[in-house]
N, C-alpha and C positions, 0 to 999 in steps of 0.2 A: 533591476533584476534581483539584487540581493535581498531587498525587502520582501519580494515575492517568495524567496527561498525561506525566509523566516516564517512567513505566513503559511507556506506549505508544510513546514515542520510542525508548527503548532496546530494547524487546522486539518491536516491530512495525515501526516506520519503518525502522530500520537494516537488519533482515533483508530487508524489502521492496526496499530500494535494491540490496542485494547480489544478491538473487534476480532482480530485473529486469535487472541488468547481465549476469548469466549467461544469462538467456533471450535478451536482445538479442544477445550475442556469438555464441551457438550458432545462433540464427536467421539472423544475418548470414552465418555460415559455410556453412550448408546452402543458402542462396539466393545465394551469391556469384556463381555462373555461370548462375543461372536465377531471377532475381528478377522473375517475371512473374505472381505470385499474391498479390494484395492481401489475400486472406483469411488468409494465413499471418501477416500482421502484426496483424490483428484477434485472431487466436488467441494470438499472442505477448503482446498487451496483456492479454487475459483471463488468460492463464497467469501473468503477473507478479503477479496478486493471489492466487494459490493460498496463499501463507503466511498470509493472513488467515482462511482457512477453518478453523474449529475442529473438525478431523476427530475429535479425541478426545472432544469434548463429548457426553455422554450415551451413550458406548459402553462405559464401564467400570462394572460393578456393584460398588461398594465398600461392604462392611458397616460401619455406623456402630456403634461400641461402646456398650453400655449404661453411660452415664457417670453415676455418682452425684455429687451436689454435695459438694465438700470445702471447708468453710469455711476461711478464712484469718485468721490473727491477725498483726497488725503491731504492733511496738513503737511507742509514740507518737513516739519520736525519729526514726523512719524515715518518718513520714507526710510527704509531700513538699510542696515549694513550688508555687505556682501556675504559674510559668513556668520555663523552663530555657533554657540556652544552646543545647542541641540543637534545641529547638523553634524558637528564633529563627533558627537556621541553615536549618531546613527552610522557614521562612517566606520566607527570601531565595530559596531554590530555587523556591518556589511563584511568587514574583514574576517570576523569570526565565522560568518556564514560561508564565505568563500573557502576558508580553511577547512571547514567541515566537508564541503562538497569535494574538494581536492583530495582530502584524506579518504573519503568514502571510495572514490574511483581508484585511488592508488592502492588501497587495501584490497579492493575487489580484483584488480589486475593481478596482484600478488597471489591471491587465492586461486585465480584461474590458471596462472602459470604453474602453481603447485599441483593442481588437478591434472594439468596436461603432463607434468613430469611423472606423476603416479601412473597415468594411462600408458605412457611410453614405456615405463618399467615393466608393466604387466604385458604389454605387447612384446617387449624384448624377451621376457621370461617364456612366453608362449612360443615364440619363434625358435628358441633354443631347445624346445621340448621334443620328445620322440613321438612320432606318429604311431597310432595303433589302429589304423583303419581296418585291419583284418578282423576286428571284432564284429560279429554279426548283429549289430545294433541298428545302424542307420547309415545312410549315405553321408551324414554329417561328419565333418572332420573331428577326430578325437585325438588328443595328444597327452602324454604324461611328462610332467616337469621333473626337475631334480630337487624340489622342495616339498615339505610336508605342510601344505596349505589346504584350505577348503576347496573342493571342486568349484569351478566357476565357468561362466560363459563370457567370452570376449569377442569383440567385433560388432560391426553395425550392419553392413550390407551382406557380409559373408561370415556369420558368427560360427564359432567352434568351441568345443568343450575342452577345458584344460583340467586334467586330473592330477592329483598329488603323487608324490613318490611312493607313499604307502599303499597305493591302489593295488599293486600286484600282490600284496600280502593278504588282501581281503578274500573272502570266499567268493565264488563265482556269482552266487545270487546277490551278494552285497555289491559286487562290482556292477552288475546289471542295474541295480536300484539307483546307484549314484549317477550312472549315465542317463538312465531314464528320467530321473529328476531334472537333470540339466536340459535334456531334450524338451521337457515340458516347459521349462523357462523360455526356450527358444520359440516354441510354438505360440506362447502367449506374448512374445515380443518383450519379455521382462528385461532382457539385456539392454534394450533401447530405452525403456521407461526409467530404469535405474539411472542410466547416464543422464537422461533429461532431468530427473529429480535432483541429481547431484549438481548439475549446472545451475538449475533454478535456485537451489539453496545456497549456492556460492554467490550468485548475483544478488540474492535477497538476504544476505547474511545479517543485515541490520535487524531483521525480524527473526528472533529465535524460534518462534512458533512454526516457521516454515521448515526448519530443520527437524523439529519434533514431528511435524506431519510426515516428513520424509521417512523417519524411523518407523512411524506407525504404518505407513504404506508398505515398507519392507516386511514388517511383521505380517500384515494382511496378505501380501504377495506370497510369502512362504507357506502360510496356512492354506491358501488356495492351491499352490503348487503341490503340496503334500496330498491334498484331497484329490486333485485331478490326476496325479501320477498313479496313485493307488487304483483309481477307477479305470484309467485308460489302459494300464498294463496288467490289471487284475492281480495286484500284489497282495500278499497276506499282510495285514496291518501290523502284526507283531514282528514279522521279518523286516518290514520297512522301518519300524521303530528301532530295531537292533542295528540296522545299517546306519541310521542317523546317529545313534550313540557311539558306534565304532568310529565314525568320521569325526565326531566331537572329541573323542579321546586322543586321536592321532593328529589332529590338525593344529597347526600353529596359526593363530588368527592374524589376518592382515590388518592394516590400518582401517579404521572405520570409514575413512574417506574414499575407499576404493569404489570406483564407479562401475562395478560389475555385479552380476547376479550370482551369488554364492550359495552353496548347499547349506552351510551354517554361517550366517552373516555375522560380521563383527559388531553390529549394532544390537544384537540380541543378547539378553542377559540370561541368568539361570532360570528366573521365573518365566521368561519367554519360552525357553525350551521345555519347561514343565508343561506350560499351556499347550505348546505344540505337540508334545507327546500325548497329552490328554485328548486333544482333538483328533489325533491319528487313531487312537484306540476307541474313543467314543465321540465320533463326529456329530456336530450339531446340525439340525435340519430346520433352522429358522427360516421363515419366508423372506426372500429378498425384497418383496414388496413391502413387508412390514418395516424392514430396516430403512428402506427408501422413504417411506411415509414419515417415520420418526425423524429422519435427518431433515427432510423438507420442512416439516413443522417447526423443528428447532431453528433452522435458518430464518424462516419467516418471522418467528417471534423475536429473535435477536435483531434482525434488520429493522423490524417495525419499531422496536424499542430505540435502536440507534437513530432512526429517522425522526422519531418523536422528540427525543432529547436534543437533537441538533437542528431542529427546524425553528429558527427564530421567529417565523411568522405565525406559527401555530401554537407555540407554548410560551408560558411565562408572561409576566407583566412587562410592558414596554418601558424601558428605563432610558432616560435621556441624559445627555451630557454635552458640554460645549465642544465644538469641533477643533479647538486649539487649547493646548495646556496653558500657554502663557500668551496673553494678548491684551490689547486695548481695543475699544470700539470707536471708530471714527465717524460712522454714520448709522443711526438707529432706524428702526422700522417706521415707515411713513414720514420720515423727515423730508423737508422741502429744501431743494437746492437749485441754484441757477443752472448748474451743470447738467441737471436732469430736466431742464425746461420747466421747473417748478412742479413736476409731477411727484407724487408721493413715492418714497423709496419702498420697494416691496420686499426688502430683505435687511440684513445687517452686514456691515463691513467690519471685518476683524483685521487688525493690524498686528503683525508679529515679525520676527526676524526672518530674513530669507533663509530657506532651507528647513523651516519648522514643519514638522509632520502635521498633516490634516487628518483628523480622526472622524470616523463615522459617529454621528450623533446618537444613533440607536441601532439595534439589530435590524437587518433588512437584506434585500437582494439588489445587486447592481443592475440598473436599467440602462443607463447611459455612461459611457466612459470614453469620450473622444472630444475632438474640437470641430466636429462637422455636423452633428445632429441638430444642435441649436444654433442660434445666430453666432456669427464669427466673433462678435464683440465679447462673447463670454469666454473665448479662449478654451483652454483645456477644462472640461467640465465633467463632473460625476453627479449622477442623479440616482438616489437610492429609494426604493419602495419599501415602506414599513407596513406593519399591520394596522388595522383600524383606519385605513384610508390616508395615512400619512406618507408624505414624500419629503426628502431633503435634497437640496441642490447646493453644490460646491463649485464655484467657478474661478477663473483666472489662475488655475493651478499651474505650477511650473512643470510638473509631471505627475503621472498616476500609473500604478501597477494594477489598479482594480480591473477585474475581468467581468464583462457583461454576463449575467446569469449566475455569478458566484455569490455565496452568502457571506455577509460580514457581520461581525459582532460590534456592539457599542464599544468605542474606544480603539477599534482596529484601524491601523494606518491605511488610508486610501489614496494618499497623494502627498505632494509637497507644495506649500504656499508659494505663489509666484505672481507674475504680472502679465500673463499671456492675454491675448485679446485686446480690447480697448480699456486700458486702465491707466490711472495717473501715478501708480506706484504699486509696490508689492503689498498685496492684501488678499483676503478671502471674502468673496461675496457669498453670503450664506442665506438660503431661504428655507422656510418650512411651509409645505403646502398640505392642506387638509381638505380632502374631497374636491381637489382642483381649485381651491381658494387659498391665497396666501394668508398666513396667520402671523401674529407677532411672536417671533422666537423667544422674547423675554417671558411671555406667558407660559411657554412650554419648558424652556430651559431654566427659568428663574431670572430675577432682575439683576443679578450680579454682572457687571460689565467689565470688570478687570479681575485677573486671577494671578 
């Protein structure tokens, strides 16, 4: 399992971080002058997970060769010891991987607890606030707290507006604007989406671009709320801008981690408020269709590039290597032996210490990874399909974490050498098949028999 964790980190986590960064950078560029569509950032978040989609899984029909069992003979002096230095080093890597996983979940739990504590503090603040339902605004519950914070909405199924202490000192029209702004948030379910974003960014804290997308979502959400509030309640733009400025001057900002929809959010900086005031006074009227087209085109280009660069079957020259780092060869290709009833050997038998990692000889896709598809004499077997009609077979493995349909790189660990199936000792039976015909591995890998 731990070797799978290492492979996941290298082959999935790192590409996800890079892909997320590209999606964030391009999304920020196309919304630089018109960040008024929160849905773009939901789309960007979903698009960042595209590298995890196994588009190639189940789409390639690869013929599995009719493989006859080739028995192996090992000299008694070559039967290996129970443990090896290589295996010990792999165990150290496994411990590091386990420590990383435990640390991730531990830190995530701490962050979730912190978020829950903040939520409870806000709920406690709102419960101790004074209700002002007598205002002719809406049937929605509105309360005034004892602190000078930004107005915000809290609650999920029954949301209500929490206003600051300075609210009573504002002019009547400014009071109405603050409440109307928060009511627009409730209408758009922003109080729920903010909480959802905060939970997601907490769970996915390992990816900094998720947090950046959340901040951009909040910016877009506030721009949209300003525009909709002015339109819905027919508010004068300059009066609305003055109310925003008054709230900014009097509010003491909450922590950025607050999972609530606020009139002036803590994640917004001075430049954001300048852009917000500009959009209030001079709103943009760019087509949503144009923005969607730009975003879709951008995602298509980035994902196509990602797929092209990471598809080992479609790109690059096929590079070969031996399936074991340290080994001797006990039986060569087409060698004749009594134990095989004098039939030519169709592969090569590699001898190495028990626990040695078996490596993929070239880039390819896993076709078989079990002990049932082929003859039971093979034991645990992995079959990899490569480009140009090549396949490689690895049998008698002690274990394998290789998943059918997954891509592997040359040199990537696919299993551990063993003696499963019908074998006279610990070894790897290795075959190279070209267009369903066995070929001499030494002609492909080179004639070097020891390393």
